[in-house]
C-alpha positions in Angstrom: 83.3 32.8 40.9 80.3 34.6 39.3 79.6 38.3 39.9 76.3 39.8 38.8 76.0 43.5 38.4 72.5 45.1 38.6 72.7 48.2 36.6 75.4 46.6 34.5 74.7 49.2 31.6 75.7 52.0 34.0 78.5 54.4 33.0 80.9 53.4 35.7 80.8 49.6 34.9 84.2 49.7 33.2 85.7 50.8 36.5 84.4 47.5 38.1 85.7 45.5 35.2 89.1 47.2 35.4 89.4 46.2 39.0 88.5 42.6 38.1 91.1 42.5 35.4 93.7 43.6 37.8 92.9 40.8 40.2 95.4 38.0 39.5 94.5 35.7 42.3 93.7 32.0 41.8 90.4 31.1 40.1 89.0 29.8 43.4 88.6 33.4 44.7 88.7 35.3 41.4 85.7 36.5 39.4 85.8 34.3 36.2 82.3 35.2 35.0 80.6 38.6 35.0 76.9 38.9 34.3 75.5 42.3 33.5 71.8 43.1 34.0 70.1 46.1 32.9 66.6 47.1 31.8 68.0 49.0 28.8 69.5 46.7 26.1 71.1 49.7 24.3 73.1 50.6 27.4 74.3 47.1 27.8 75.5 47.0 24.2 77.4 50.3 24.7 79.1 49.2 27.9 79.7 45.8 26.4 81.8 47.4 23.6 83.9 49.2 26.2 84.5 46.0 28.1 85.4 44.1 25.1 88.2 46.5 24.3 89.4 46.4 28.0 89.6 42.6 27.7 91.5 42.5 24.4 94.7 40.6 24.8 93.9 39.4 28.3 93.3 35.6 28.2 92.3 35.4 31.8 89.7 38.2 31.6 86.4 37.3 33.2 83.8 36.1 30.6 81.0 38.7 30.1 77.3 37.9 29.6 74.5 40.5 29.4 70.8 40.1 30.0 67.6 42.0 30.6 66.1 39.1 32.6 66.6 39.6 36.3 66.1 36.0 37.4 68.6 34.8 34.7 71.1 37.3 35.9 70.8 36.3 39.5 70.7 32.5 39.2 74.1 31.0 40.2 75.5 34.3 41.4 78.1 34.2 44.2 78.0 38.1 44.6 75.5 40.6 43.4 76.7 44.2 42.9 73.6 46.5 43.0 74.2 49.9 41.2 70.7 50.6 39.7 69.3 54.1 38.9 65.5 53.9 39.0 64.2 56.6 36.6 67.6 57.2 35.1 69.4 60.5 34.9 66.1 62.1 33.9 64.7 61.2 37.3 67.8 62.5 39.0 67.4 65.8 37.2 63.8 66.1 38.3 64.8 65.2 41.9 67.2 68.1 41.9 65.1 70.7 40.1 62.0 70.4 42.1 63.5 71.3 45.5 65.6 74.1 43.8 62.4 75.7 42.7 61.5 76.1 46.4 64.9 77.6 47.2 66.2 74.5 49.1 69.1 72.1 48.1 68.6 70.0 45.0 71.1 67.1 45.1 71.0 63.5 44.3 71.4 62.0 47.8 71.3 64.9 50.2 68.3 66.9 51.3 64.9 66.7 49.7 66.4 65.2 46.5 67.8 62.3 48.4 64.4 61.7 49.9 62.7 61.8 46.5 65.3 59.5 45.0 64.8 57.1 47.9 61.0 57.1 47.4 61.5 56.1 43.8 64.2 53.6 44.3 63.3 51.7 47.5 60.3 49.7 46.1 62.5 48.4 43.3 65.4 47.6 45.6 63.0 45.7 47.8 61.6 43.8 44.8 65.2 42.9 43.8 65.9 41.7 47.4 62.9 39.4 47.2 64.1 37.9 44.0 67.7 37.5 45.3 66.1 35.6 48.3 64.2 33.3 45.9 66.8 32.7 43.2 70.2 33.2 44.8 69.8 33.0 48.6 73.4 32.3 49.3 74.7 35.3 47.3 76.3 38.3 49.0 74.9 41.6 47.9 77.2 44.6 47.6 75.0 47.7 47.5 76.1 50.9 45.7 72.6 52.0 44.8 71.9 55.5 46.2 70.9 56.7 48.7 73.2 53.9 49.8 72.7 53.8 53.5 68.9 54.0 53.1 68.7 51.3 50.4 71.1 49.0 52.3 69.0 49.3 55.5 65.9 48.4 53.5 67.4 45.5 51.7 68.7 44.1 54.9 65.2 43.7 56.2 64.8 41.0 53.5 68.3 39.6 53.3 70.0 40.4 56.6 73.7 40.9 57.0 74.4 39.5 53.6 73.8 43.0 52.2 76.8 45.3 52.6 76.7 48.9 51.5 79.7 50.7 50.0 80.7 54.3 49.1 83.9 55.7 47.8 83.7 59.0 49.6 85.2 57.9 53.0 88.2 56.1 51.4 88.9 59.1 49.2 88.9 61.4 52.3 91.2 59.0 54.2 93.7 58.6 51.5 93.9 62.4 50.8 94.4 63.1 54.6 97.1 60.5 54.8 98.9 61.9 51.7 98.8 65.4 53.2 100.6 64.0 56.2 103.2 62.4 53.9 102.0 59.0 55.0 101.3 55.9 53.0 97.5 55.7 52.8 97.7 51.8 52.8 99.7 51.7 56.1 97.4 54.0 58.1 94.4 53.2 60.1 91.3 55.5 60.2 88.8 56.5 62.9 85.7 57.3 60.8 82.1 57.4 61.9 78.8 58.4 60.4 76.1 57.5 58.0 76.4 57.4 54.2 77.3 60.9 52.9 77.3 62.0 56.5 80.5 61.1 58.3 83.6 62.4 59.9 87.2 61.3 59.9 88.3 61.6 63.5 91.7 60.1 63.5 94.6 59.1 61.1 96.7 56.5 62.9 100.2 56.0 61.6 102.6 53.6 63.4 100.3 53.7 66.5 100.0 57.5 66.7 97.1 59.6 65.8 98.4 62.3 63.4 95.2 64.2 62.7 96.0 66.9 65.3 99.2 67.5 63.6 97.3 67.9 60.3 94.8 70.3 61.8 97.6 72.4 63.1 99.1 72.8 59.7 97.0 75.1 57.6 99.1 74.7 54.4 98.9 70.9 54.6 95.2 71.0 55.6 94.2 73.1 52.7 96.3 71.2 50.2 93.5 68.6 49.5 89.9 68.5 48.5 88.2 68.6 51.9 90.5 71.2 53.3 89.8 73.5 50.4 86.0 72.8 50.7 85.7 73.5 54.4 88.7 75.7 55.2 91.2 75.3 58.0 89.3 77.6 60.3 86.2 75.5 60.3 88.0 72.1 60.3 90.0 73.2 63.4 86.8 74.2 65.1 85.2 70.8 64.3 88.3 68.9 65.3 87.6 66.4 62.6 87.6 66.2 58.8 84.0 65.9 57.4 82.9 63.8 54.4 82.7 66.2 51.4 78.9 65.9 51.4 78.7 67.8 54.7 79.6 70.9 52.7 75.8 71.0 51.9 75.0 71.2 55.6 77.8 73.4 56.9 77.7 75.9 54.0 74.2 75.3 52.8 73.3 78.9 51.7 76.5 79.1 49.6 75.9 75.7 48.0 72.4 76.4 47.1 73.2 79.8 45.6 76.0 78.3 43.6 73.8 75.4 42.3 70.9 77.7 41.4 73.2 80.0 39.5 74.8 77.1 37.5 73.6 76.6 33.9 72.6 73.1 34.7 72.4 70.8 37.8 74.7 67.9 38.1 72.0 65.5 37.0 71.2 67.6 33.9 74.9 67.7 32.9 75.3 64.0 33.3 72.0 63.2 31.4 73.1 65.2 28.4 76.8 64.1 28.5 76.0 60.4 28.8 73.3 60.4 26.1 76.0 61.3 23.7 78.4 58.7 25.0 75.9 55.8 24.8 74.8 56.6 21.3 78.4 56.8 20.0 79.7 53.8 22.0 76.9 51.6 20.9 77.6 52.6 17.3 81.3 51.7 17.7 80.3 48.3 19.0 77.9 47.6 16.2 80.6 48.4 13.7 82.9 45.9 15.2 85.6 48.6 15.5 87.4 50.2 18.4 87.0 53.6 19.9 84.3 52.9 22.6 87.0 52.6 25.3 88.7 55.9 24.3 85.3 57.6 24.2 84.4 56.3 27.6 87.7 57.5 29.1 87.4 61.0 27.7 83.8 61.2 29.0 84.9 59.8 32.4 87.7 62.4 32.8 85.2 65.2 32.1 82.8 63.7 34.6 85.4 63.5 37.3 86.8 66.9 36.6 83.3 68.5 37.1 82.5 66.5 40.3 81.0 68.8 42.9 81.8 71.8 40.7 79.3 74.0 42.4 80.6 73.4 45.9 84.1 74.1 44.7 82.9 77.3 43.2 81.1 78.2 46.4 84.4 77.7 48.3 86.6 79.9 46.2 86.8 78.1 42.9 89.6 75.5 42.4 90.3 72.4 40.3 90.5 68.8 41.5 93.9 67.2 41.9 95.1 64.8 39.2 95.1 61.9 41.8 91.5 62.5 42.4 90.6 62.1 38.7 91.3 58.4 38.6 87.6 57.6 39.2 86.2 54.7 41.0 87.3 53.8 44.5 84.1 51.9 45.1 85.1 49.3 42.5 88.2 48.4 44.5 86.2 48.4 47.7 83.8 45.9 46.1 86.7 43.7 44.9 88.3 43.8 48.4 85.0 42.7 50.0 84.7 39.8 47.5 88.3 38.8 48.1 87.9 38.9 51.9 84.7 36.8 51.8 85.7 34.3 49.0 89.3 33.8 50.2 88.8 34.5 53.9 91.4 37.3 53.5 90.9 39.7 56.4 90.4 43.3 55.5 89.4 46.4 57.3 87.2 48.6 55.2 84.8 51.5 55.9 81.4 50.1 55.0 77.6 50.5 55.5 76.5 47.8 57.8 74.1 47.1 60.7 75.2 49.0 63.7 75.0 46.3 66.3 76.7 48.1 69.2 79.4 50.0 67.1 78.0 53.5 67.5 76.5 54.3 71.0 73.2 56.2 70.7 71.9 54.4 67.6 69.9 51.1 67.7 71.3 47.8 66.6 69.6 47.7 63.2 70.5 51.2 62.1 72.9 51.0 59.1 76.0 53.1 59.9 79.2 53.8 57.9 82.1 52.7 60.0 85.3 50.7 59.8 84.5 47.0 59.5 86.5 43.7 59.8 85.6 41.6 56.7 86.4 37.9 56.3 84.5 34.8 55.2 81.8 35.4 57.7 81.0 38.8 56.3 81.4 42.4 57.6 81.4 43.2 61.3 81.6 46.8 62.5 84.3 47.9 64.8 83.4 49.8 67.9 83.4 53.6 67.3 83.4 54.8 70.9 81.6 57.9 72.0 80.4 60.3 69.2 80.5 64.1 69.6 76.9 65.4 70.4 76.8 67.5 67.2 77.7 64.5 65.1 75.3 62.1 66.9 72.5 64.6 66.7 72.8 65.0 63.0 73.0 61.2 62.5 69.9 60.7 64.6 68.0 63.3 62.6 69.0 61.8 59.3 68.3 58.2 60.5 64.7 59.3 61.3 64.4 60.8 57.7 65.7 57.6 56.2 63.3 55.4 58.1 60.3 57.7 57.4 61.3 57.3 53.7 61.5 53.5 54.0 58.1 53.6 55.7 56.6 55.7 52.9 58.0 53.4 50.2 56.5 50.4 51.9 53.1 51.9 52.5 50.1 52.8 50.4 47.6 55.7 50.2 47.4 58.3 52.9 49.9 56.5 55.1 52.6 56.7 52.4 52.0 60.3 51.9 52.1 61.0 55.6 55.5 59.3 56.0 56.9 60.9 52.9 55.9 64.3 54.2 57.5 63.5 57.5 60.8 62.4 55.8 60.9 65.7 53.8 59.8 68.0 56.6 62.2 66.5 59.2 65.2 66.9 57.0 67.6 69.6 58.4 67.9 71.1 54.9 64.2 71.6 54.4 63.1 74.7 56.3 59.4 74.5 56.1 56.6 71.9 56.3 54.8 73.8 53.6 57.8 73.7 51.4 58.1 69.9 52.0 54.4 69.6 51.0 54.8 71.4 47.7 58.0 69.5 46.9 56.2 66.2 47.4 53.2 67.3 45.2 55.5 68.5 42.4 57.8 65.5 42.5 55.5 62.7 41.5 57.6 60.5 43.8 54.6 58.7 45.2 52.4 56.7 42.9 48.9 58.0 42.3 46.4 56.4 44.6 
């Protein structure tokens, strides 16, 4: 089986390869060839050096091939994993800084920054979808490109349900909640509903019984894990659910913005500077034919994981991430589980970004939602979520309108594009003024000059 990774020079690529190395299934359903595509040859060389060390001594390791030619990368692919970053980390840093200058949240996927990132990314994602349709029409696309829900919905307009979006935030929340209850995360079932980076865990079912109420009643257990520390037991009890960590930017927006603005660098700026050093040294290690690239990557990865959402943790009292949350990845195992389920017809239930159909009442059939899905050889089908609380549904509807205005802007030209982009920014709940939205759009350079 051939897996093509778009954005194959990305920093987290070794996590995907690690998951592939751990898959010991038969060759009929196992990835035997990995094709890495990236527009930057230097990044491919650096990551290639890390992967070579990972594969050392493993005779069944998937063969790795790297290319900067998109059609070559896609041809013959069974699965395509899309993890591109249009504009690189320099673009992310700009997306974050421009809103912050206006006193509103600057974050990669949430708020104005997410809209700006979408405006830059969607045209490229749609071009890729067209090439997949032409060159590898039978391939399944697993999308991790952010903003994941928005990009998945746009790509589905070209490729239909063969595009499945993934994110590691819901599975991390579910596992942490189960562990706080003393339950085996693998044996529990989860009632989760939302959009990407905007979801709520509404139930943790263990042996047929929902134990979330028990967790909400135990402040010590509730505040023993990441989301409990972020939101606090008092607010979680008021909500009656466990929010995705990204909802901290909504529920505690003032504190989050203050913390981010007072930090010496945004997350994008930190990663931009950190990874520049990694790629330079890893590529040098690869050119020398020696080792050291894997160790360098692991050190860099641990620093990256330890500083994840540092400003939100500072805004909620200041605390360090648990060691079990520093493993990294999560999305890599989700991607592998999707491939196994489809290629081997092994049924799996996973929280994914898919077309709603009738799963979430109140949202239309084509809206991409993030819910538990049944995955098998036929793809991913959402499970019925049932009624959604009015506050949750209202926020989902607002953000879906923002996503669709962003898609409309990215697929339009001239005044129509600008009008839709302004609409997307101004309608976002975290942007408090149309004039602010106007200035952000002008300063961002997110739309091409007419």
